[in-house]
TORKOL-4160 file (C-alpha; in steps of 0.2 Angstrom, whole numbers, padded with zeros to 4 digits, m for minus):
277
<pt num="1" X="m0058" Y="0070" Z="0162"/>
<pt num="2" X="m0058" Y="0056" Z="0153"/>
<pt num="3" X="m0049" Y="0067" Z="0141"/>
<pt num="4" X="m0034" Y="0067" Z="0153"/>
<pt num="5" X="m0033" Y="0047" Z="0158"/>
<pt num="6" X="m0033" Y="0042" Z="0137"/>
<pt num="7" X="m0016" Y="0054" Z="0136"/>
<pt num="8" X="m0010" Y="0049" Z="0152"/>
<pt num="9" X="m0014" Y="0032" Z="0144"/>
<pt num="10" X="m0005" Y="0037" Z="0129"/>
<pt num="11" X="0010" Y="0043" Z="0137"/>
<pt num="12" X="0013" Y="0027" Z="0147"/>
<pt num="13" X="0014" Y="0019" Z="0133"/>
<pt num="14" X="0022" Y="0023" Z="0119"/>
<pt num="15" X="0037" Y="0024" Z="0136"/>
<pt num="16" X="0054" Y="0024" Z="0124"/>
<pt num="17" X="0066" Y="0022" Z="0145"/>
<pt num="18" X="0061" Y="0004" Z="0145"/>
<pt num="19" X="0066" Y="m0010" Z="0132"/>
<pt num="20" X="0057" Y="m0004" Z="0116"/>
<pt num="21" X="0052" Y="m0025" Z="0116"/>
<pt num="22" X="0040" Y="m0020" Z="0133"/>
<pt num="23" X="0031" Y="m0007" Z="0119"/>
<pt num="24" X="0011" Y="m0011" Z="0120"/>
<pt num="25" X="0005" Y="m0011" Z="0099"/>
<pt num="26" X="m0010" Y="m0018" Z="0102"/>
<pt num="27" X="m0012" Y="m0004" Z="0119"/>
<pt num="28" X="m0004" Y="0008" Z="0107"/>
<pt num="29" X="m0015" Y="0014" Z="0095"/>
<pt num="30" X="m0031" Y="0009" Z="0101"/>
<pt num="31" X="m0027" Y="0024" Z="0113"/>
<pt num="32" X="m0016" Y="0031" Z="0098"/>
<pt num="33" X="m0033" Y="0032" Z="0084"/>
<pt num="34" X="m0044" Y="0039" Z="0096"/>
<pt num="35" X="m0031" Y="0053" Z="0101"/>
<pt num="36" X="m0030" Y="0055" Z="0082"/>
<pt num="37" X="m0052" Y="0053" Z="0079"/>
<pt num="38" X="m0056" Y="0067" Z="0093"/>
<pt num="39" X="m0042" Y="0078" Z="0083"/>
<pt num="40" X="m0055" Y="0074" Z="0067"/>
<pt num="41" X="m0065" Y="0080" Z="0072"/>
<pt num="42" X="m0062" Y="0098" Z="0072"/>
<pt num="43" X="m0073" Y="0099" Z="0086"/>
<pt num="44" X="m0059" Y="0116" Z="0096"/>
<pt num="45" X="m0065" Y="0112" Z="0115"/>
<pt num="46" X="m0059" Y="0093" Z="0112"/>
<pt num="47" X="m0045" Y="0098" Z="0100"/>
<pt num="48" X="m0036" Y="0110" Z="0109"/>
<pt num="49" X="m0040" Y="0104" Z="0125"/>
<pt num="50" X="m0029" Y="0084" Z="0120"/>
<pt num="51" X="m0015" Y="0094" Z="0113"/>
<pt num="52" X="m0013" Y="0104" Z="0131"/>
<pt num="53" X="m0011" Y="0090" Z="0141"/>
<pt num="54" X="0007" Y="0086" Z="0145"/>
<pt num="55" X="0003" Y="0066" Z="0143"/>
<pt num="56" X="m0003" Y="0068" Z="0126"/>
<pt num="57" X="0012" Y="0079" Z="0120"/>
<pt num="58" X="0025" Y="0066" Z="0131"/>
<pt num="59" X="0020" Y="0052" Z="0121"/>
<pt num="60" X="0014" Y="0059" Z="0104"/>
<pt num="61" X="0032" Y="0065" Z="0102"/>
<pt num="62" X="0038" Y="0049" Z="0108"/>
<pt num="63" X="0028" Y="0041" Z="0097"/>
<pt num="64" X="0039" Y="0049" Z="0083"/>
<pt num="65" X="0054" Y="0043" Z="0090"/>
<pt num="66" X="0064" Y="0033" Z="0076"/>
<pt num="67" X="0064" Y="0019" Z="0092"/>
<pt num="68" X="0046" Y="0017" Z="0092"/>
<pt num="69" X="0043" Y="0021" Z="0075"/>
<pt num="70" X="0055" Y="0008" Z="0069"/>
<pt num="71" X="0048" Y="m0004" Z="0080"/>
<pt num="72" X="0027" Y="m0007" Z="0070"/>
<pt num="73" X="0023" Y="0002" Z="0052"/>
<pt num="74" X="0008" Y="0004" Z="0062"/>
<pt num="75" X="0012" Y="0017" Z="0077"/>
<pt num="76" X="0021" Y="0025" Z="0061"/>
<pt num="77" X="0002" Y="0027" Z="0050"/>
<pt num="78" X="m0005" Y="0032" Z="0066"/>
<pt num="79" X="0010" Y="0047" Z="0070"/>
<pt num="80" X="0009" Y="0052" Z="0055"/>
<pt num="81" X="m0010" Y="0052" Z="0056"/>
<pt num="82" X="m0010" Y="0064" Z="0073"/>
<pt num="83" X="0001" Y="0074" Z="0066"/>
<pt num="84" X="m0013" Y="0082" Z="0054"/>
<pt num="85" X="m0023" Y="0085" Z="0070"/>
<pt num="86" X="m0009" Y="0093" Z="0081"/>
<pt num="87" X="m0005" Y="0106" Z="0064"/>
<pt num="88" X="m0023" Y="0106" Z="0065"/>
<pt num="89" X="m0026" Y="0119" Z="0080"/>
<pt num="90" X="m0008" Y="0123" Z="0081"/>
<pt num="91" X="m0011" Y="0141" Z="0079"/>
<pt num="92" X="m0023" Y="0141" Z="0095"/>
<pt num="93" X="m0010" Y="0140" Z="0107"/>
<pt num="94" X="0009" Y="0147" Z="0106"/>
<pt num="95" X="0017" Y="0132" Z="0117"/>
<pt num="96" X="0011" Y="0121" Z="0107"/>
<pt num="97" X="0016" Y="0132" Z="0091"/>
<pt num="98" X="0035" Y="0132" Z="0102"/>
<pt num="99" X="0033" Y="0114" Z="0101"/>
<pt num="100" X="0030" Y="0109" Z="0085"/>
<pt num="101" X="0045" Y="0120" Z="0076"/>
<pt num="102" X="0057" Y="0110" Z="0089"/>
<pt num="103" X="0051" Y="0095" Z="0090"/>
<pt num="104" X="0036" Y="0089" Z="0079"/>
<pt num="105" X="0045" Y="0098" Z="0060"/>
<pt num="106" X="0060" Y="0089" Z="0062"/>
<pt num="107" X="0051" Y="0071" Z="0062"/>
<pt num="108" X="0037" Y="0074" Z="0051"/>
<pt num="109" X="0049" Y="0082" Z="0037"/>
<pt num="110" X="0059" Y="0064" Z="0036"/>
<pt num="111" X="0040" Y="0053" Z="0037"/>
<pt num="112" X="0037" Y="0063" Z="0024"/>
<pt num="113" X="0054" Y="0063" Z="0014"/>
<pt num="114" X="0056" Y="0042" Z="0016"/>
<pt num="115" X="0040" Y="0035" Z="0019"/>
<pt num="116" X="0028" Y="0022" Z="0009"/>
<pt num="117" X="0013" Y="0031" Z="m0001"/>
<pt num="118" X="0001" Y="0029" Z="0012"/>
<pt num="119" X="0012" Y="0037" Z="0027"/>
<pt num="120" X="0011" Y="0050" Z="0012"/>
<pt num="121" X="m0005" Y="0054" Z="0012"/>
<pt num="122" X="m0008" Y="0056" Z="0032"/>
<pt num="123" X="0008" Y="0068" Z="0034"/>
<pt num="124" X="0003" Y="0080" Z="0018"/>
<pt num="125" X="m0012" Y="0084" Z="0026"/>
<pt num="126" X="0000" Y="0093" Z="0041"/>
<pt num="127" X="0007" Y="0102" Z="0031"/>
<pt num="128" X="m0008" Y="0108" Z="0023"/>
<pt num="129" X="m0020" Y="0109" Z="0038"/>
<pt num="130" X="m0002" Y="0120" Z="0040"/>
<pt num="131" X="m0004" Y="0130" Z="0026"/>
<pt num="132" X="m0022" Y="0131" Z="0031"/>
<pt num="133" X="m0018" Y="0144" Z="0043"/>
<pt num="134" X="m0019" Y="0163" Z="0042"/>
<pt num="135" X="m0004" Y="0165" Z="0049"/>
<pt num="136" X="0012" Y="0159" Z="0037"/>
<pt num="137" X="0024" Y="0156" Z="0056"/>
<pt num="138" X="0022" Y="0140" Z="0057"/>
<pt num="139" X="0023" Y="0139" Z="0036"/>
<pt num="140" X="0040" Y="0146" Z="0037"/>
<pt num="141" X="0045" Y="0137" Z="0048"/>
<pt num="142" X="0043" Y="0121" Z="0040"/>
<pt num="143" X="0056" Y="0128" Z="0025"/>
<pt num="144" X="0071" Y="0131" Z="0040"/>
<pt num="145" X="0066" Y="0116" Z="0050"/>
<pt num="146" X="0084" Y="0106" Z="0049"/>
<pt num="147" X="0082" Y="0094" Z="0032"/>
<pt num="148" X="0081" Y="0098" Z="0013"/>
<pt num="149" X="0067" Y="0111" Z="0007"/>
<pt num="150" X="0071" Y="0108" Z="m0011"/>
<pt num="151" X="0074" Y="0090" Z="m0006"/>
<pt num="152" X="0054" Y="0088" Z="0003"/>
<pt num="153" X="0049" Y="0100" Z="m0014"/>
<pt num="154" X="0056" Y="0086" Z="m0026"/>
<pt num="155" X="0045" Y="0072" Z="m0015"/>
<pt num="156" X="0030" Y="0083" Z="m0017"/>
<pt num="157" X="0034" Y="0089" Z="m0036"/>
<pt num="158" X="0038" Y="0068" Z="m0042"/>
<pt num="159" X="0023" Y="0063" Z="m0032"/>
<pt num="160" X="0011" Y="0074" Z="m0043"/>
<pt num="161" X="0017" Y="0064" Z="m0055"/>
<pt num="162" X="0017" Y="0046" Z="m0049"/>
<pt num="163" X="m0001" Y="0045" Z="m0037"/>
<pt num="164" X="m0012" Y="0043" Z="m0048"/>
<pt num="165" X="m0027" Y="0051" Z="m0033"/>
<pt num="166" X="m0033" Y="0066" Z="m0036"/>
<pt num="167" X="m0036" Y="0074" Z="m0017"/>
<pt num="168" X="m0018" Y="0071" Z="m0014"/>
<pt num="169" X="m0015" Y="0080" Z="m0029"/>
<pt num="170" X="m0027" Y="0091" Z="m0026"/>
<pt num="171" X="m0016" Y="0096" Z="m0007"/>
<pt num="172" X="m0001" Y="0098" Z="m0016"/>
<pt num="173" X="m0005" Y="0112" Z="m0029"/>
<pt num="174" X="m0012" Y="0119" Z="m0012"/>
<pt num="175" X="0004" Y="0118" Z="m0006"/>
<pt num="176" X="0012" Y="0123" Z="m0019"/>
<pt num="177" X="0003" Y="0139" Z="m0021"/>
<pt num="178" X="0005" Y="0143" Z="m0003"/>
<pt num="179" X="0023" Y="0141" Z="m0006"/>
<pt num="180" X="0023" Y="0151" Z="m0021"/>
<pt num="181" X="0016" Y="0165" Z="m0011"/>
<pt num="182" X="0023" Y="0165" Z="0006"/>
<pt num="183" X="0039" Y="0159" Z="0005"/>
<pt num="184" X="0055" Y="0169" Z="0003"/>
<pt num="185" X="0069" Y="0163" Z="0013"/>
<pt num="186" X="0081" Y="0152" Z="0013"/>
<pt num="187" X="0075" Y="0156" Z="m0007"/>
<pt num="188" X="0060" Y="0163" Z="m0014"/>
<pt num="189" X="0044" Y="0151" Z="m0017"/>
<pt num="190" X="0045" Y="0150" Z="m0038"/>
<pt num="191" X="0065" Y="0146" Z="m0038"/>
<pt num="192" X="0062" Y="0133" Z="m0024"/>
<pt num="193" X="0047" Y="0125" Z="m0036"/>
<pt num="194" X="0059" Y="0129" Z="m0051"/>
<pt num="195" X="0072" Y="0117" Z="m0041"/>
<pt num="196" X="0061" Y="0101" Z="m0039"/>
<pt num="197" X="0055" Y="0103" Z="m0058"/>
<pt num="198" X="0039" Y="0109" Z="m0049"/>
<pt num="199" X="0037" Y="0114" Z="m0065"/>
<pt num="200" X="0036" Y="0100" Z="m0076"/>
<pt num="201" X="0025" Y="0092" Z="m0061"/>
<pt num="202" X="0010" Y="0103" Z="m0063"/>
<pt num="203" X="0012" Y="0106" Z="m0082"/>
<pt num="204" X="0010" Y="0085" Z="m0084"/>
<pt num="205" X="m0007" Y="0090" Z="m0076"/>
<pt num="206" X="m0013" Y="0104" Z="m0085"/>
<pt num="207" X="m0009" Y="0092" Z="m0102"/>
<pt num="208" X="m0006" Y="0078" Z="m0095"/>
<pt num="209" X="m0026" Y="0071" Z="m0102"/>
<pt num="210" X="m0036" Y="0069" Z="m0084"/>
<pt num="211" X="m0049" Y="0064" Z="m0084"/>
<pt num="212" X="m0055" Y="0078" Z="m0064"/>
<pt num="213" X="m0053" Y="0094" Z="m0077"/>
<pt num="214" X="m0053" Y="0104" Z="m0064"/>
<pt num="215" X="m0035" Y="0097" Z="m0057"/>
<pt num="216" X="m0032" Y="0102" Z="m0075"/>
<pt num="217" X="m0038" Y="0120" Z="m0071"/>
<pt num="218" X="m0031" Y="0125" Z="m0054"/>
<pt num="219" X="m0014" Y="0116" Z="m0060"/>
<pt num="220" X="m0015" Y="0130" Z="m0077"/>
<pt num="221" X="m0019" Y="0145" Z="m0065"/>
<pt num="222" X="m0002" Y="0143" Z="m0056"/>
<pt num="223" X="0008" Y="0138" Z="m0071"/>
<pt num="224" X="m0003" Y="0156" Z="m0080"/>
<pt num="225" X="m0001" Y="0166" Z="m0062"/>
<pt num="226" X="0018" Y="0164" Z="m0056"/>
<pt num="227" X="0027" Y="0157" Z="m0070"/>
<pt num="228" X="0018" Y="0166" Z="m0083"/>
<pt num="229" X="0024" Y="0178" Z="m0097"/>
<pt num="230" X="0018" Y="0195" Z="m0091"/>
<pt num="231" X="0019" Y="0187" Z="m0073"/>
<pt num="232" X="0032" Y="0199" Z="m0068"/>
<pt num="233" X="0021" Y="0213" Z="m0075"/>
<pt num="234" X="0009" Y="0211" Z="m0068"/>
<pt num="235" X="0002" Y="0218" Z="m0050"/>
<pt num="236" X="0004" Y="0205" Z="m0034"/>
<pt num="237" X="m0010" Y="0192" Z="m0036"/>
<pt num="238" X="m0016" Y="0182" Z="m0020"/>
<pt num="239" X="m0016" Y="0165" Z="m0019"/>
<pt num="240" X="m0034" Y="0156" Z="m0024"/>
<pt num="241" X="m0039" Y="0147" Z="m0005"/>
<pt num="242" X="m0057" Y="0146" Z="m0008"/>
<pt num="243" X="m0050" Y="0125" Z="m0003"/>
<pt num="244" X="m0047" Y="0133" Z="0015"/>
<pt num="245" X="m0067" Y="0134" Z="0021"/>
<pt num="246" X="m0071" Y="0116" Z="0016"/>
<pt num="247" X="m0058" Y="0106" Z="0016"/>
<pt num="248" X="m0045" Y="0105" Z="0027"/>
<pt num="249" X="m0053" Y="0093" Z="0041"/>
<pt num="250" X="m0044" Y="0076" Z="0042"/>
<pt num="251" X="m0055" Y="0062" Z="0037"/>
<pt num="252" X="m0058" Y="0052" Z="0053"/>
<pt num="253" X="m0048" Y="0037" Z="0053"/>
<pt num="254" X="m0065" Y="0025" Z="0058"/>
<pt num="255" X="m0061" Y="0007" Z="0057"/>
<pt num="256" X="m0047" Y="m0003" Z="0055"/>
<pt num="257" X="m0040" Y="m0020" Z="0057"/>
<pt num="258" X="m0029" Y="m0018" Z="0074"/>
<pt num="259" X="m0027" Y="m0029" Z="0089"/>
<pt num="260" X="m0037" Y="m0021" Z="0104"/>
<pt num="261" X="m0035" Y="m0027" Z="0119"/>
<pt num="262" X="m0052" Y="m0036" Z="0125"/>
<pt num="263" X="m0054" Y="m0027" Z="0140"/>
<pt num="264" X="m0051" Y="m0009" Z="0133"/>
<pt num="265" X="m0062" Y="m0013" Z="0115"/>
<pt num="266" X="m0079" Y="m0009" Z="0119"/>
<pt num="267" X="m0074" Y="0007" Z="0129"/>
<pt num="268" X="m0066" Y="0014" Z="0114"/>
<pt num="269" X="m0078" Y="0011" Z="0101"/>
<pt num="270" X="m0091" Y="0019" Z="0111"/>
<pt num="271" X="m0079" Y="0035" Z="0113"/>
<pt num="272" X="m0072" Y="0033" Z="0097"/>
<pt num="273" X="m0091" Y="0031" Z="0090"/>
<pt num="274" X="m0097" Y="0049" Z="0102"/>
<pt num="275" X="m0083" Y="0060" Z="0099"/>
<pt num="276" X="m0083" Y="0060" Z="0081"/>
<pt num="277" X="m0101" Y="0059" Z="0074"/>
């Protein structure tokens, strides 16, 4: 099929056994974006077909490697974008779950903690899509991958205050709420958030005179539910997860500037246009 063909191209183009300088960025970026847009469209048949392709998995893991990501910033953004799509379909395939836990989570963990905001926007979507899953196996794995979970939470809570992007802030709040409700190891979610000074960051959204009252109300609800005076005396409550119903899909990349080989431009544009509609 054409998906199999593009996955094979993706695997070959990201082959790091060749000298780094021979990586064809002009080929990798449009192919990666095409596959990322197919995943972002949310079609289960296409999405599951892609993540079960050996060529795609091999190419994606290569794309996340330091040797490739340090070579070109555009590749970092495409890797972050694809990771969000992969995590959307992860729970549908146990083999893919294992690959994500062993190979992908540690890399996106590092990407999120050490990248600029534009990359973090895509990586938070990966975490968001994992949190969306009813099965919390992958979500709990985030906190047991190599890396300090407190550092992850510190980065998230810092961005709550610094980034004036309400959609991003809402995704961070969603992630924090699922953390508070579900994480017991390596320490309870409440302790994780407290160590990261998350209460101060969440309260900033409550009392920071923000124009988005929905965001303030959501933050206030989290504080009352998990850190309020009467919390320990109240029966446990389920987190507010209504956002799952409509917000878990990532937005397709669409048109962005890049150098696309002339022989591929029309073909890639055609497939991308057809598949994201």
